[in-house]
C-alpha positions as CSV (number, residue, x, y, z in Angstrom):
1,X,130.4,56.7,88.4
2,X,131.2,54.0,86.0
3,X,128.4,52.4,83.9
4,X,128.1,50.3,80.8
5,X,127.3,53.4,78.7
6,X,130.2,55.5,79.9
7,X,132.7,52.6,79.5
8,X,131.5,51.9,75.9
9,X,131.5,55.6,75.1
10,X,135.1,55.9,76.3
11,X,136.1,53.1,73.9
12,X,134.3,54.9,71.1
13,X,136.1,58.1,71.9
14,X,139.4,56.2,72.0
15,X,138.7,54.9,68.6
16,X,137.8,58.4,67.3
17,X,141.0,59.9,68.9
18,X,143.0,57.4,66.8
19,X,140.9,58.0,63.7
20,X,139.5,54.4,63.8
21,X,136.1,52.8,64.0
22,X,135.4,50.5,67.0
23,X,136.0,47.6,64.6
24,X,139.3,49.1,63.5
25,X,140.3,49.7,67.1
26,X,139.6,46.0,68.0
27,X,141.5,44.8,64.9
28,X,144.6,47.0,65.8
29,X,144.6,45.4,69.2
30,X,144.5,41.9,67.8
31,X,141.0,41.3,68.9
32,X,138.0,40.0,67.0
33,X,136.9,42.9,64.8
34,X,133.4,42.6,66.1
35,X,134.4,42.8,69.8
36,X,133.2,46.4,70.2
37,X,130.2,46.3,67.8
38,X,126.9,47.6,69.1
39,X,125.4,44.1,68.9
40,X,128.1,42.8,71.3
41,X,127.2,45.4,74.0
42,X,124.1,43.6,75.1
43,X,123.5,39.9,75.7
44,X,120.7,37.7,74.3
45,X,118.6,38.4,77.4
46,X,118.9,42.2,76.8
47,X,121.3,42.8,79.6
48,X,124.2,45.2,79.1
49,X,127.6,43.6,78.7
50,X,130.9,45.0,80.1
51,X,134.0,45.0,77.9
52,X,136.6,42.7,79.4
53,X,139.5,44.2,81.2
54,X,141.8,42.2,78.9
55,X,140.3,43.8,75.8
56,X,140.6,47.3,77.4
57,X,144.2,46.5,78.3
58,X,145.0,45.5,74.7
59,X,143.5,48.6,73.1
60,X,145.3,50.9,75.5
61,X,148.6,49.1,74.7
62,X,147.9,49.2,70.9
63,X,147.2,52.9,70.9
64,X,149.8,53.9,73.5
65,X,147.1,55.3,75.8
66,X,147.5,55.5,79.6
67,X,144.8,54.4,81.9
68,X,144.5,57.9,83.3
69,X,143.9,59.3,79.8
70,X,141.3,56.5,79.1
71,X,139.5,57.5,82.3
72,X,139.5,61.0,81.0
73,X,137.3,59.9,78.1
74,X,134.6,58.8,80.5
75,X,132.1,61.6,80.5
76,X,129.6,62.3,83.3
77,X,126.1,61.0,82.4
78,X,124.0,63.7,83.9
79,X,125.7,67.1,83.7
80,X,128.1,69.1,81.6
81,X,131.0,69.4,84.0
82,X,134.6,69.4,82.8
83,X,136.0,65.9,83.2
84,X,138.6,65.6,86.0
85,X,138.6,69.4,86.4
86,X,137.7,71.6,89.4
87,X,135.3,73.8,87.3
88,X,131.6,73.8,88.1
89,X,129.3,74.1,85.0
90,X,128.6,77.8,84.3
91,X,126.3,78.6,81.4
92,X,128.3,80.5,78.8
93,X,131.6,80.4,80.8
94,X,134.7,78.2,80.3
95,X,138.2,78.0,81.8
96,X,140.8,80.4,80.3
97,X,144.6,80.1,80.3
98,X,147.4,81.9,78.5
99,X,149.6,80.0,76.0
100,X,152.7,80.9,78.0
101,X,151.3,79.2,81.1
102,X,149.9,76.2,79.3
103,X,153.3,74.5,79.0
104,X,153.7,74.4,82.7
105,X,152.7,71.4,84.7
106,X,149.5,71.1,86.7
107,X,147.0,72.8,84.3
108,X,145.9,69.7,82.4
109,X,145.2,66.0,83.1
110,X,146.6,63.2,81.0
111,X,143.7,63.5,78.5
112,X,144.4,67.2,77.9
113,X,141.4,68.4,79.9
114,X,141.8,71.4,82.2
115,X,142.6,70.6,85.8
116,X,144.1,72.2,88.9
117,X,144.1,75.9,89.9
118,X,145.2,79.2,88.3
119,X,142.6,79.3,85.5
120,X,140.5,82.4,84.7
121,X,137.1,82.4,83.1
122,X,135.9,83.7,79.8
123,X,132.4,84.0,78.3
124,X,131.7,81.6,75.4
125,X,129.0,82.5,72.8
126,X,127.3,79.1,73.2
127,X,126.6,76.8,76.0
128,X,129.7,74.7,76.9
129,X,127.4,72.0,78.2
130,X,127.0,70.9,74.6
131,X,130.7,70.2,74.4
132,X,131.9,69.0,77.8
133,X,135.5,69.8,78.5
134,X,136.0,72.8,76.3
135,X,138.4,75.5,77.5
136,X,140.1,78.7,76.2
137,X,143.7,79.6,75.5
138,X,144.8,83.3,75.1
139,X,147.3,83.9,72.3
140,X,150.4,85.7,73.6
141,X,152.9,87.2,71.2
142,X,153.0,87.3,67.4
143,X,154.2,83.8,66.6
144,X,150.7,82.8,65.2
145,X,150.2,85.8,62.9
146,X,148.6,86.4,60.5
147,X,145.9,84.0,61.6
148,X,145.9,84.7,65.3
149,X,147.1,87.9,67.0
150,X,148.2,88.7,70.5
151,X,145.2,88.7,72.8
152,X,143.0,86.5,70.6
153,X,141.1,83.7,72.5
154,X,141.0,80.2,71.1
155,X,138.3,77.8,72.2
156,X,139.7,74.3,72.4
157,X,137.9,70.9,72.5
158,X,140.1,68.1,74.0
159,X,139.2,64.6,73.0
160,X,137.6,65.6,69.7
161,X,138.4,63.7,66.6
162,X,140.9,65.6,64.5
163,X,141.3,65.5,60.7
164,X,143.8,66.8,58.2
165,X,143.4,70.5,57.8
166,X,142.0,71.1,61.3
167,X,143.6,73.8,63.4
168,X,144.9,72.2,66.5
169,X,146.7,72.8,69.8
170,X,149.4,70.3,70.5
171,X,151.3,69.8,73.8
172,X,154.6,67.9,73.8
173,X,155.9,65.9,76.7
174,X,158.6,68.5,77.0
175,X,155.9,71.1,77.9
176,X,155.9,73.0,74.6
177,X,152.4,74.1,73.5
178,X,151.7,75.2,70.0
179,X,148.9,76.0,67.6
180,X,149.3,74.5,64.1
181,X,147.4,73.1,61.2
182,X,147.2,69.3,61.2
183,X,148.9,68.2,57.9
184,X,149.1,64.5,58.4
185,X,148.8,62.0,61.3
186,X,149.7,58.3,61.5
187,X,149.9,55.9,64.4
188,X,153.6,56.8,64.9
189,X,154.0,60.5,63.8
190,X,152.3,63.8,63.2
191,X,153.0,66.6,60.7
192,X,152.1,70.1,61.7
193,X,152.0,73.1,59.4
194,X,152.8,76.5,61.0
195,X,150.3,79.3,61.0
196,X,153.1,81.8,60.6
197,X,155.4,81.5,57.5
198,X,158.3,82.7,59.6
199,X,158.1,79.7,61.8
200,X,159.0,76.2,60.6
201,X,156.6,73.3,60.2
202,X,157.0,70.5,62.7
203,X,157.2,66.7,62.5
204,X,156.8,64.9,65.8
205,X,156.8,61.3,66.9
206,X,153.5,60.5,68.7
207,X,155.6,59.2,71.6
208,X,156.6,62.9,72.1
209,X,153.1,64.2,72.0
210,X,151.2,64.5,75.3
211,X,147.8,65.5,73.7
212,X,146.2,67.1,70.7
213,X,143.1,69.2,70.9
214,X,141.0,70.8,68.1
215,X,140.4,74.5,67.9
216,X,136.7,75.0,67.4
217,X,136.4,78.8,67.7
218,X,138.5,82.0,67.9
219,X,137.7,85.5,69.0
220,X,139.1,88.0,66.5
């Protein structure tokens, strides 16, 4: 269900995803920099204000974000369910998928959150309700050695803000899924450092990237 809080929270998450403040996001979209300030979210009478559809349209266009991805940023208000996924909240359990399967279609929505069928379940050493949308990927093969080995499980948080030096999982629009270290990111491109010295670093245009998710934990 849409509400003032969930819409404004989605705008905040969109700003974080692009490493911007709400003011910076408004400025990039050609809006008044104060458009998304906390003070603008309520009227003089104390009633909550809605952001205009025009302002939402402009920030989506300025960041290259689709409406489906934006809707994926809208979190449920009352529970810890996975957004847009078919996974009921289970204390200590999160969806699990192998890296080899992750590149196939149907396992993720446009925001990089788990969706569809074919997922297993793995126990997580903390309640996933604290980080809605987290899921697990199982390493397959030796391409990520020495950091990650075959069979290791990576816990991934889609929608989280990523910074230089973070370990991330990236999915390209061609269906390639990779775990790398974020070396640099701009509005137009991303530089990824390989975990394995035998594999090359990657430079990708953001138009070729479907989503980026931060690795928050690994079983080793």
